[in-house]
C-alpha positions as CSV (number, residue, x, y, z in Angstrom):
1,M,-0.1,-0.1,0.0
2,S,1.5,3.4,-1.0
3,L,2.2,6.1,1.5
4,R,-0.7,8.1,0.2
5,A,-3.2,5.3,0.5
6,K,-1.9,4.9,4.1
7,L,-2.5,8.4,5.3
8,L,-6.0,8.6,3.4
9,L,-6.7,5.5,5.4
10,V,-5.5,7.1,8.7
11,A,-7.4,10.3,7.7
12,L,-10.6,8.1,7.9
13,S,-10.5,8.2,11.5
14,I,-12.4,11.5,11.3
15,L,-15.4,9.4,10.9
16,T,-15.4,9.2,14.5
17,L,-16.6,12.8,14.5
18,P,-20.1,11.9,12.9
19,W,-20.4,9.3,15.6
20,A,-19.4,11.5,18.5
21,G,-21.9,14.1,17.0
22,W,-24.4,11.3,16.8
23,Q,-24.0,10.5,20.4
24,F,-24.3,14.3,21.2
25,V,-27.6,14.3,19.5
26,R,-29.2,11.3,21.0
27,Q,-28.0,13.0,24.5
28,M,-29.6,16.2,23.4
29,E,-32.6,14.4,22.1
30,T,-33.0,12.6,25.5
31,L,-32.8,16.2,27.3
32,L,-35.4,17.5,25.2
33,R,-37.7,14.7,25.8
34,Q,-37.0,15.3,29.8
35,G,-37.8,19.0,29.4
36,Q,-41.0,18.3,27.6
37,E,-42.2,15.6,30.1
38,Q,-41.4,17.7,33.1
39,A,-43.4,20.6,31.4
40,L,-46.1,18.4,30.5
41,V,-46.3,16.7,34.2
42,A,-46.4,20.3,35.5
43,T,-49.3,21.2,33.3
44,A,-51.1,17.9,34.3
45,E,-50.6,18.8,37.9
46,A,-52.0,22.3,37.5
47,V,-55.0,20.7,35.9
48,V,-55.4,18.3,38.8
49,R,-55.2,21.2,41.3
50,A,-58.0,23.2,39.3
51,L,-60.3,20.0,39.4
52,A,-59.6,19.6,42.9
53,A,-61.4,23.1,43.3
54,Q,-64.5,21.6,41.8
55,P,-65.0,18.5,44.2
56,A,-68.5,17.9,43.0
57,V,-67.2,16.9,39.3
58,L,-64.6,14.5,40.6
59,P,-65.3,10.7,41.3
60,A,-66.3,10.0,44.8
61,A,-63.5,8.3,46.9
62,G,-63.6,4.6,47.3
63,P,-64.2,1.6,45.3
64,A,-66.9,1.6,42.5
65,W,-68.3,-0.3,39.4
66,F,-67.7,1.2,36.1
67,V,-70.4,0.1,33.6
68,P,-69.3,0.4,29.9
69,Q,-71.5,0.8,27.2
70,L,-72.2,-2.3,25.2
71,E,-72.8,-1.9,21.3
72,S,-75.2,-4.5,21.3
73,P,-77.1,-7.0,23.9
74,P,-75.0,-10.1,24.5
75,Q,-76.5,-13.5,24.3
76,L,-77.4,-15.1,27.7
77,D,-75.4,-18.2,27.4
78,G,-73.2,-18.2,30.5
79,D,-70.3,-17.1,28.6
80,N,-68.8,-13.5,27.8
81,A,-67.1,-14.3,24.7
82,D,-69.6,-12.2,22.8
83,W,-69.1,-9.2,25.0
84,P,-66.7,-6.3,23.1
85,L,-63.5,-5.4,24.6
86,P,-62.8,-4.1,27.1
87,A,-66.0,-5.0,28.8
88,Q,-64.6,-8.6,28.9
89,N,-61.9,-7.4,31.3
90,L,-62.9,-9.1,34.7
91,R,-62.4,-7.6,38.0
92,R,-61.2,-10.4,40.3
93,F,-61.4,-11.1,43.9
94,T,-59.5,-13.7,45.8
95,D,-59.1,-15.2,49.2
96,P,-55.6,-16.2,49.8
97,A,-56.6,-18.7,52.3
98,I,-58.8,-20.7,50.1
99,D,-58.6,-21.8,46.4
100,T,-61.7,-19.6,45.5
101,E,-61.9,-16.7,43.1
102,L,-64.6,-14.4,41.9
103,A,-64.5,-12.6,38.6
104,I,-66.9,-9.9,37.6
105,A,-67.7,-7.9,34.6
106,L,-70.7,-5.3,34.1
107,G,-72.0,-3.7,30.9
108,D,-74.9,-1.5,29.9
109,A,-76.9,-2.2,26.6
110,R,-80.2,-0.6,25.7
111,D,-80.9,0.6,29.4
112,A,-80.3,-2.9,30.8
113,L,-77.5,-3.9,33.0
114,Y,-75.7,-7.0,32.1
115,L,-73.5,-8.9,34.6
116,F,-71.1,-11.7,34.2
117,A,-69.6,-13.5,36.9
118,Q,-66.9,-16.3,36.8
119,V,-66.3,-18.5,40.2
120,R,-63.2,-20.9,40.6
121,D,-64.5,-23.5,42.8
122,A,-62.4,-26.6,44.0
123,S,-65.2,-28.0,46.1
124,P,-68.4,-28.0,44.3
125,A,-71.7,-28.4,46.5
126,R,-74.5,-27.4,44.4
127,A,-78.1,-26.8,45.0
128,D,-81.1,-24.4,43.5
129,A,-81.6,-21.3,45.1
130,Y,-85.2,-22.2,46.6
131,W,-83.7,-25.6,48.4
132,A,-83.9,-25.4,52.1
133,N,-80.3,-25.9,52.3
134,A,-79.3,-23.7,49.7
135,A,-77.8,-21.2,52.0
136,Q,-75.1,-24.0,53.0
137,R,-74.5,-24.8,49.4
138,D,-72.5,-22.9,46.6
139,H,-74.4,-19.8,45.5
140,L,-74.1,-16.0,44.6
141,R,-75.4,-13.3,46.8
142,L,-76.4,-10.0,44.8
143,V,-77.2,-6.9,46.6
144,L,-78.8,-4.3,44.5
145,D,-79.4,-0.6,45.6
146,G,-81.6,1.3,43.7
147,S,-84.6,3.8,43.7
148,N,-86.7,1.2,45.2
149,G,-84.5,0.3,48.0
150,R,-81.9,-2.4,48.6
151,L,-82.9,-5.9,47.2
152,T,-80.8,-9.1,48.1
153,L,-80.9,-12.0,45.5
154,R,-79.6,-15.6,45.8
155,I,-78.6,-17.1,42.7
156,A,-77.8,-20.7,42.7
157,N,-78.3,-23.7,40.4
158,A,-78.0,-27.4,40.9
159,A,-77.0,-28.0,37.2
160,D,-76.6,-26.0,33.9
161,G,-79.4,-24.0,32.8
162,A,-81.5,-20.9,33.3
163,L,-80.5,-19.0,36.3
164,V,-82.5,-20.0,39.5
165,V,-83.0,-16.9,41.5
166,S,-84.7,-16.2,45.0
167,D,-84.4,-13.8,47.8
168,E,-82.7,-14.8,51.0
169,A,-85.6,-16.8,52.4
170,G,-85.6,-19.0,49.3
171,R,-89.1,-17.2,48.0
172,A,-89.5,-15.7,44.5
173,P,-87.8,-12.4,44.0
174,A,-89.6,-9.2,43.7
175,L,-87.4,-8.8,40.7
176,R,-87.1,-10.6,37.4
177,V,-83.8,-11.7,36.6
178,A,-83.0,-13.7,33.3
179,G,-79.6,-15.4,32.8
180,M,-77.4,-18.7,32.6
181,W,-75.6,-20.9,34.8
182,R,-72.9,-22.9,33.1
183,E,-70.6,-25.4,34.8
184,T,-67.1,-25.3,34.0
185,G,-64.1,-27.7,34.8
186,T,-62.7,-25.4,37.6
187,G,-66.1,-24.0,38.9
188,Y,-68.9,-22.2,37.2
189,Q,-70.0,-18.8,35.4
190,I,-73.2,-16.9,35.1
191,E,-74.6,-14.3,32.8
192,L,-77.5,-12.4,33.7
193,R,-79.5,-9.5,32.6
194,L,-81.6,-7.0,35.0
195,P,-84.7,-5.7,33.7
196,Q,-84.6,-2.8,31.4
197,G,-84.8,0.7,33.1
198,Y,-84.3,-0.6,36.6
199,P,-83.1,2.1,38.5
200,L,-79.9,0.9,40.0
201,H,-77.3,2.9,41.8
202,A,-75.1,0.4,43.6
203,L,-74.4,-3.3,44.1
204,S,-72.2,-5.9,45.6
205,L,-71.8,-9.6,44.6
206,L,-70.3,-12.4,46.8
207,A,-69.3,-15.9,46.0
208,I,-70.4,-18.4,49.1
209,D,-68.2,-21.5,48.5
210,A,-69.5,-24.2,50.8
211,D,-66.9,-27.0,51.3
212,G,-69.2,-29.8,52.2
213,A,-68.2,-29.8,56.1
214,G,-70.6,-26.9,57.0
215,N,-68.2,-24.2,56.3
216,A,-68.9,-21.4,54.0
217,H,-66.3,-18.9,52.7
218,R,-67.2,-15.5,50.9
219,V,-65.1,-13.9,48.2
220,G,-66.0,-10.8,46.4
221,S,-67.1,-7.2,47.1
222,A,-68.3,-5.8,50.6
223,A,-71.8,-7.3,51.4
224,D,-73.0,-4.5,53.7
225,T,-71.9,-1.7,51.5
226,P,-72.6,-1.9,47.8
227,W,-70.3,-0.3,45.4
228,P,-71.7,2.7,43.5
229,L,-72.1,2.5,39.4
230,R,-70.2,4.9,37.4
231,T,-70.6,5.8,33.7
232,R,-68.9,8.5,31.5
233,S,-69.4,11.8,33.3
234,E,-70.2,14.9,31.0
235,P,-69.8,17.2,33.8
236,L,-66.2,15.9,34.4
237,A,-65.4,16.5,30.6
238,A,-66.9,19.9,30.6
239,A,-64.9,21.0,33.5
240,L,-61.9,19.5,31.9
241,M,-62.0,21.0,28.7
242,P,-61.4,24.7,29.7
243,L,-58.2,23.7,31.7
244,L,-56.2,21.8,28.6
245,P,-53.7,23.6,26.6
246,G,-54.1,23.6,23.1
247,G,-53.6,20.6,21.1
248,A,-53.6,18.4,24.2
249,R,-56.0,15.4,25.1
250,A,-57.0,14.5,28.5
251,R,-58.8,11.5,30.1
252,V,-59.8,11.0,33.6
253,T,-59.7,7.3,34.9
254,D,-61.0,5.5,38.0
255,T,-58.8,3.3,40.2
256,Q,-59.3,0.5,37.5
257,G,-58.4,2.5,34.7
258,W,-61.7,3.1,33.1
259,V,-62.2,6.4,31.5
260,L,-64.5,8.6,33.1
261,A,-64.3,11.5,30.9
262,A,-62.4,12.7,27.9
263,A,-61.7,16.0,26.8
264,G,-59.6,17.8,23.9
265,A,-58.2,16.7,20.7
266,L,-54.8,16.5,19.2
267,H,-54.0,18.8,16.1
268,D,-51.2,18.6,13.6
269,D,-48.8,21.5,14.0
270,G,-47.2,21.0,10.9
271,V,-43.9,20.4,12.2
272,A,-43.8,16.9,10.7
273,E,-44.3,18.0,7.3
274,E,-41.2,20.0,7.4
275,V,-39.2,16.9,7.9
276,P,-39.1,14.6,4.7
277,P,-40.6,11.2,4.9
278,W,-37.5,9.2,4.8
279,R,-35.6,11.3,7.1
280,R,-38.6,11.1,9.6
281,W,-38.6,7.3,9.3
282,A,-34.9,7.1,9.7
283,Y,-35.1,9.1,12.9
284,R,-37.8,7.1,14.4
285,W,-36.1,3.8,13.5
286,L,-32.8,5.2,15.0
287,L,-33.9,7.4,17.9
288,L,-37.4,6.3,18.7
289,D,-37.0,2.5,18.2
290,N,-38.0,1.8,21.7
291,D,-41.2,3.9,21.5
292,T,-44.5,1.7,21.8
293,S,-47.6,2.5,20.0
294,A,-49.9,5.4,21.2
295,D,-52.2,3.3,22.8
296,D,-51.4,0.1,24.8
297,A,-54.5,-1.7,23.7
298,P,-57.3,-1.4,21.0
299,D,-59.7,-0.4,23.7
300,A,-57.6,2.3,25.5
301,T,-60.2,5.0,25.0
302,V,-62.4,3.0,27.3
303,R,-59.9,1.8,29.7
304,S,-56.2,2.5,30.1
305,Q,-53.8,0.2,31.6
306,S,-50.7,1.4,30.3
307,A,-47.4,1.7,32.4
308,E,-47.7,5.4,33.3
309,T,-51.4,4.8,34.2
310,R,-50.6,2.3,36.5
311,A,-47.8,4.5,38.1
312,A,-50.3,7.2,38.5
313,L,-52.6,5.1,40.2
314,A,-50.0,3.9,42.6
315,G,-49.5,7.5,43.4
316,T,-46.3,8.5,41.0
317,P,-46.5,10.6,38.0
318,G,-45.6,8.6,34.9
319,A,-44.6,9.5,31.5
320,A,-44.1,7.7,28.4
321,W,-43.4,8.7,24.6
322,R,-45.6,6.8,21.9
323,R,-46.5,6.6,18.5
324,D,-50.0,6.9,17.1
325,P,-51.2,3.7,15.3
326,D,-50.1,4.7,11.9
327,G,-46.7,5.6,13.2
328,E,-46.6,9.1,11.6
329,R,-47.0,11.4,14.9
330,L,-44.7,11.1,17.9
331,L,-47.1,11.5,21.3
332,L,-46.1,12.4,24.8
333,R,-48.4,10.9,27.6
334,V,-48.2,11.7,31.1
335,A,-50.2,10.5,34.0
336,V,-50.8,12.1,37.6
337,P,-52.8,10.9,40.5
338,L,-56.0,12.7,41.4
339,P,-56.3,14.6,44.7
340,G,-56.5,11.9,47.5
341,A,-54.8,8.8,48.6
342,A,-53.3,6.5,45.9
343,N,-55.8,4.0,44.4
344,D,-58.6,6.1,46.0
345,H,-59.5,8.5,43.3
346,G,-58.0,7.8,39.8
347,A,-55.8,9.4,37.5
348,L,-55.5,12.0,34.9
349,L,-53.9,11.4,31.6
350,I,-52.8,14.2,29.3
351,E,-51.0,13.5,25.9
352,R,-50.1,16.0,23.0
353,E,-48.0,15.9,19.9
354,S,-44.3,16.4,20.3
355,E,-42.9,16.5,16.8
356,S,-40.7,19.6,17.8
357,V,-38.4,17.0,19.0
358,L,-38.1,15.5,15.5
359,L,-37.9,18.8,14.1
360,L,-34.9,19.9,16.3
361,T,-33.3,16.5,15.8
362,D,-33.6,16.8,12.0
363,R,-32.0,20.3,12.4
364,A,-29.2,19.1,14.7
365,L,-28.5,15.9,12.3
366,T,-28.6,18.1,9.2
367,G,-26.1,20.7,10.8
368,L,-24.2,17.9,12.1
369,L,-23.9,15.9,8.6
370,G,-23.2,19.1,6.9
371,A,-20.3,19.9,9.2
372,T,-19.1,16.5,9.0
373,L,-18.9,16.3,5.3
374,L,-17.2,19.9,4.9
375,A,-14.7,18.6,7.7
376,L,-14.2,15.6,6.0
377,L,-13.8,16.8,2.7
378,G,-11.5,19.6,3.8
379,T,-9.4,17.1,6.1
380,G,-9.4,14.6,3.1
381,A,-8.2,17.5,0.7
382,V,-5.3,18.5,3.1
383,V,-4.3,15.0,3.6
384,F,-4.3,14.2,0.1
385,V,-2.0,17.1,-0.8
386,F,0.1,16.5,2.1
387,A,0.4,12.8,1.2
388,G,1.0,13.8,-2.4
389,R,3.8,16.0,-1.4
390,L,5.1,13.5,1.0
391,S,5.3,10.8,-1.5
392,A,6.7,12.9,-4.0
393,R,9.8,13.9,-1.7
394,V,9.9,10.2,-1.0
395,R,10.1,9.2,-4.7
396,R,12.6,12.0,-5.4
397,L,14.8,10.5,-2.7
398,R,14.4,7.3,-4.0
399,D,15.1,8.1,-7.8
400,A,18.4,10.2,-6.6
401,A,19.6,7.0,-4.6
402,E,18.9,4.9,-7.6
403,R,20.6,7.2,-10.0
404,A,23.6,7.4,-7.5
405,M,24.0,3.6,-7.9
406,D,23.4,3.4,-11.5
407,R,26.7,2.5,-13.3
408,D,25.3,3.4,-16.9
409,S,25.0,7.0,-16.0
410,P,27.3,9.6,-14.5
411,A,27.2,9.7,-10.7
412,Q,25.0,12.6,-9.3
413,P,25.0,13.8,-5.8
414,L,21.7,13.7,-3.9
415,P,19.8,17.0,-4.2
416,G,20.2,19.2,-1.2
417,T,17.0,20.1,1.1
418,D,16.7,22.4,4.0
419,S,13.7,20.9,5.3
420,R,14.0,20.3,9.0
421,D,11.6,17.1,9.2
422,E,12.6,13.3,9.2
423,I,12.8,13.2,5.3
424,G,15.2,16.2,5.1
425,D,17.3,14.4,7.8
426,L,17.1,11.4,6.0
427,S,18.2,12.8,2.7
428,R,21.1,14.6,4.3
429,S,22.2,11.3,6.0
430,F,21.9,9.6,2.6
431,A,23.8,12.4,0.9
432,Q,26.6,12.3,3.6
433,L,26.6,8.3,3.4
434,L,26.9,8.5,-0.4
435,D,29.9,11.2,-0.3
436,E,31.7,8.6,2.1
437,V,30.9,5.6,-0.1
438,A,32.2,7.5,-3.3
439,A,35.3,8.7,-1.5
440,Y,36.0,5.0,-0.3
441,T,35.3,3.5,-3.8
442,A,37.6,5.9,-5.3
443,Y,40.5,5.1,-2.6
444,L,39.9,1.3,-3.6
445,R,39.8,1.9,-7.3
446,S,43.3,3.7,-6.9
447,L,44.6,1.1,-4.4
448,A,45.7,-1.4,-7.0
449,S,47.7,1.1,-8.9
450,K,49.4,2.5,-5.8
451,L,50.2,-0.8,-4.3
452,S,51.5,-2.2,-7.5
453,H,53.8,1.0,-7.6
454,E,54.9,0.7,-4.2
455,I,55.5,-2.9,-4.3
456,N,57.5,-3.0,-7.7
457,T,60.7,-1.4,-5.9
458,P,61.0,-4.1,-3.0
459,L,60.0,-6.9,-5.1
460,A,62.8,-5.9,-7.5
461,I,65.2,-5.6,-4.4
462,V,64.0,-9.1,-3.2
463,R,64.3,-10.7,-6.7
464,S,68.1,-9.3,-7.1
465,S,68.8,-10.6,-3.7
466,L,67.7,-14.0,-4.6
467,D,69.7,-14.1,-7.7
468,N,72.7,-13.0,-5.9
469,L,72.1,-15.8,-3.4
470,A,71.7,-18.3,-6.2
471,G,75.2,-17.0,-7.6
472,D,77.0,-18.1,-4.4
473,S,77.3,-21.8,-3.4
474,L,74.7,-22.4,-0.8
475,P,74.5,-25.8,0.9
476,A,72.2,-28.4,-0.6
477,P,69.7,-28.3,2.3
478,S,69.1,-24.4,1.8
479,Q,68.3,-25.0,-2.2
480,P,64.7,-25.9,-1.8
481,Y,64.1,-22.8,0.6
482,L,65.8,-20.5,-2.1
483,E,63.3,-22.2,-4.9
484,R,60.3,-21.5,-2.7
485,A,61.3,-17.7,-2.2
486,R,61.9,-17.5,-6.0
487,S,58.2,-19.0,-6.5
488,G,56.7,-16.7,-3.9
489,V,58.3,-13.7,-5.6
490,D,57.1,-15.0,-9.1
491,R,53.5,-15.1,-7.8
492,L,53.7,-11.8,-6.0
493,G,54.9,-10.2,-9.2
494,M,52.1,-11.8,-11.2
495,L,49.5,-10.3,-8.7
496,V,51.2,-7.0,-9.1
497,R,50.9,-7.3,-12.9
498,A,47.4,-8.3,-12.8
499,M,46.3,-5.5,-10.5
500,S,48.1,-3.3,-12.8
501,E,46.2,-4.6,-15.7
502,A,42.9,-4.3,-14.1
503,T,43.6,-0.8,-13.3
504,R,44.5,0.0,-16.8
505,I,41.3,-1.6,-18.1
506,E,39.4,0.5,-15.7
507,Q,41.3,3.8,-16.5
508,A,40.8,2.6,-20.3
509,I,37.1,2.2,-19.5
510,A,36.8,5.8,-18.0
511,S,38.7,7.2,-20.9
512,I,37.4,5.4,-23.9
513,E,36.0,7.2,-26.9
514,P,33.0,5.1,-28.2
515,E,32.6,4.6,-32.0
516,R,30.3,2.6,-34.3
517,F,31.9,-0.6,-35.6
518,D,30.7,-3.9,-37.3
519,L,30.8,-6.6,-34.4
520,A,30.6,-9.3,-36.8
521,G,33.5,-8.3,-38.9
522,L,35.6,-7.7,-35.7
523,L,34.8,-11.3,-34.3
524,R,35.5,-12.7,-37.8
525,E,39.0,-11.2,-37.9
526,C,39.8,-12.2,-34.3
527,G,38.6,-15.7,-34.8
528,E,41.2,-16.5,-37.6
529,A,44.0,-15.2,-35.1
530,Y,42.6,-17.6,-32.4
531,R,43.1,-20.7,-34.4
532,S,46.6,-20.9,-33.9
533,V,46.3,-20.2,-30.3
534,L,43.8,-23.0,-29.7
535,A,45.5,-25.7,-31.9
536,P,45.2,-28.5,-31.8
537,R,41.7,-27.8,-30.5
538,R,38.8,-27.1,-33.1
539,L,37.6,-23.4,-33.6
540,D,34.1,-23.1,-34.7
541,L,32.8,-19.5,-35.9
542,V,29.0,-19.1,-35.9
543,L,28.6,-15.5,-37.3
544,P,25.8,-13.8,-39.3
545,D,26.6,-13.2,-42.9
546,G,26.1,-9.3,-43.0
547,A,27.3,-6.5,-40.7
548,M,26.0,-6.2,-37.2
549,P,26.7,-2.6,-36.1
550,L,27.3,-1.7,-32.5
551,H,28.4,1.7,-30.8
552,G,30.9,0.8,-28.3
553,A,34.7,0.1,-27.7
554,P,36.1,-2.4,-30.1
555,E,39.3,-2.7,-28.2
556,L,37.6,-3.3,-25.0
557,I,35.4,-6.1,-26.7
558,V,38.5,-7.7,-27.9
559,Q,40.0,-7.8,-24.6
560,A,37.2,-9.5,-23.0
561,L,36.9,-11.8,-26.0
562,D,40.6,-12.5,-25.0
563,K,39.7,-13.5,-21.6
564,L,36.8,-15.7,-22.5
565,I,39.3,-17.5,-25.1
566,D,41.8,-17.9,-22.6
567,N,39.3,-19.2,-20.3
568,A,38.2,-21.7,-22.7
569,R,41.7,-23.0,-23.5
570,S,42.5,-23.6,-19.9
571,F,39.7,-26.1,-19.5
572,C,39.0,-27.4,-22.8
573,P,40.9,-30.9,-23.7
574,E,43.2,-30.9,-26.8
575,D,40.8,-33.2,-28.6
576,G,37.8,-30.7,-27.6
577,W,36.3,-27.8,-29.6
578,V,35.7,-24.1,-28.8
579,R,33.0,-22.0,-30.5
580,I,32.5,-18.3,-30.8
581,A,28.8,-17.4,-31.9
582,L,27.1,-14.3,-32.5
583,H,23.3,-13.4,-32.9
584,A,21.1,-10.5,-32.3
585,D,18.1,-10.2,-29.9
586,A,15.6,-7.7,-28.9
587,H,17.8,-5.5,-26.9
588,G,21.4,-5.8,-29.0
589,A,23.8,-8.4,-29.7
590,V,24.8,-11.7,-27.8
591,L,28.3,-13.0,-28.0
592,A,28.8,-16.4,-26.7
593,V,31.9,-18.4,-26.1
594,A,31.5,-22.2,-25.7
595,N,33.9,-25.1,-25.0
596,T,33.9,-28.7,-24.2
597,G,35.2,-29.7,-20.7
598,P,34.1,-29.8,-17.3
599,G,31.0,-28.0,-15.9
600,L,30.8,-25.5,-13.7
601,P,31.1,-25.8,-9.8
602,A,27.6,-25.2,-8.3
603,D,28.9,-23.3,-5.4
604,M,30.7,-20.8,-7.4
605,R,28.3,-19.9,-10.2
606,D,27.1,-16.5,-8.5
607,K,30.7,-15.5,-7.8
608,L,32.4,-16.3,-11.0
609,F,32.6,-12.5,-12.0
610,D,33.7,-11.3,-8.9
611,S,37.3,-9.7,-8.5
612,L,39.8,-12.2,-7.3
613,V,38.0,-15.2,-7.6
614,S,39.3,-18.3,-9.6
615,V,37.8,-22.0,-9.8
616,R,41.3,-23.4,-11.1
617,S,42.7,-25.7,-8.6
618,R,46.2,-25.7,-10.0
619,N,48.7,-23.8,-12.3
620,R,48.3,-24.4,-16.0
621,A,51.3,-26.3,-17.9
622,D,53.2,-23.0,-18.7
623,G,53.4,-22.1,-15.1
624,S,51.2,-19.0,-15.2
625,I,49.1,-18.1,-12.1
626,H,45.2,-17.2,-12.1
627,L,44.2,-14.6,-10.0
628,G,40.4,-14.4,-10.7
629,L,40.7,-10.9,-12.6
630,G,39.9,-12.4,-16.0
631,L,35.9,-12.9,-15.8
632,H,35.9,-9.6,-13.9
633,V,37.4,-7.6,-16.6
634,V,34.6,-9.4,-18.9
635,K,31.9,-8.0,-16.6
636,L,33.5,-4.5,-16.8
637,V,33.1,-4.5,-20.2
638,A,29.5,-5.8,-20.3
639,D,28.7,-3.2,-17.8
640,L,30.1,-0.6,-19.9
641,H,28.2,-1.5,-23.1
642,R,24.8,-1.8,-20.8
643,G,24.8,-5.4,-20.8
644,S,25.3,-8.4,-18.9
645,V,27.3,-11.7,-18.9
646,Q,26.0,-15.1,-17.9
647,A,27.5,-18.6,-17.5
648,H,25.8,-21.9,-17.7
649,D,26.5,-25.5,-18.7
650,L,25.7,-26.7,-22.1
651,A,22.3,-28.5,-22.2
652,D,24.1,-31.9,-23.4
653,G,26.5,-31.6,-20.4
654,T,29.7,-31.6,-22.5
655,G,30.9,-28.1,-21.7
656,V,30.3,-24.6,-20.7
657,Q,29.3,-21.4,-22.4
658,F,29.7,-17.8,-21.4
659,S,27.0,-15.5,-23.0
660,L,28.0,-11.5,-23.2
661,H,24.9,-9.6,-23.8
662,L,25.8,-6.0,-25.5
663,Q,23.5,-3.0,-26.0
664,G,26.1,-0.7,-27.0
665,I,27.4,2.6,-25.3
666,R,25.2,5.7,-24.9
667,T,26.2,9.0,-26.7
668,A,27.3,10.5,-23.3
669,M,29.7,8.3,-21.7
670,P,29.1,7.1,-18.4
671,R,31.4,7.4,-15.2
672,V,32.5,4.1,-13.9
């Protein structure tokens, strides 16, 4: 990965800015909600205080029965499955000491009161209401308070069927009650209807459970104090209406959550239309995902059982954010208890639209996204320019280092820089290192000539001294030591001459004047001269028929060819052959010298063209010494002509081939 790409990748860390902004917006949205909740709770408490000043319109303290209005009269079949919601909700009475439960539901249809009761009885003891022992059997005791006074009824059946009703003495009742008794697997249930238009104000219902041992347990409402009946209160709704703020809707519930009065209406303030639908959906998905629907049940306008209502009935104000059924509007609902003790009067619920939270959220997010986009573009542009400049400086430093190491072009110093950053320090360090390496290289290049010049004089003194010793009569045991000294002097002289030759070749390369010549013709002339040198070995010339022009130094190519021919003659047996071949390739000319003989040692193939490296294990027959400078000279000539040299075994394993690839010298002479 490039430096620019890495810096741009690091620059992506700016994306933490919108995340942090998003968290800030969420906190801001939470604070806005809390502020609106507190404001609406204060409004609700003010409404409650105003209602407290009109105690006549408030529901009386204490338990009561709420009678919802039924859309149509239910069928008297002993089951309330045909009762509409929420009239099916049962008010339950239990006695922890016994396994008995009484559940009651009331409803009004066409000015007639309907009652449904369900009893869980683990010890059935049935009897009809008029039986003499009916009072000691399972039965229901219904107490009615109306304009005609109080009436107590006994309801009991020995089996399924029409209700059997009597007064407390087992006689026919003064009131005709229609209904049905149905036995269930866990007890029994009844459904009855009072006469139409019967003036009823309060009632109580008790389930008497006889256990068969003469004991009777009572479960239900208070027997001596019937609870009053309640319906929707128009005076309460009228008193509530002028107390509400605009665009708010309020409901007053009793202690069971039944709605006693409702006033006000929600209205669309047009705020939601300012937010595009797709953004409104996104905000609600991201911010309001925990909000429930506006009503906790389809019958919430008749009975409220939401969490905030339960909290208010317990004496603590509650608040919740909800969505309307179609999910288009955001509603805030609060509930506060009515004056009096908890669970004694009821609760007041107020709700209103709060789309302003959504609008403020949209404005905040729009500003955040805009600022983030500008910051991201600006930072990205700055990082891109900085990365481009930084990578350009690194590339210039790399190119300068490559030019400094290129043998085919004049050596150039690294460009100077005044930058005080790390790259500037690195460039200056490289320049200093390059200067030191160049000075050391120049010293090494001149070392051979200096050594050869300095060694020649003491070498001549040693050789003359050995000659003088040879003229004297030395004892026979000393003669081997004299010969060893002479051999060492000869080897040292050979080394000095080889070093001088390499120095002369490098000097010749540095001062050569390139020219255009026919390489094929040059090899053809040299080949004829090599026949006598290689005899009795066979020499094969594989040269093109036409000319092959090359811009270079013909005398240096001849010297390189001399080294290759001398190397081939050293390893080629007398009955072998040597081949000089020339052909063109895509980049220039290929000069190949092959010969029969032993293959190349595997451990020396990468070092053949280094200076002072030789693979010969012993001296040639003529006594000359090889110091490993010949193939190094060949490599220098190849580098001069922008080429290379390789050595490999022949495919059939009969010998070795050296290939010299030549492209020619450029018009401007390189510095070596």
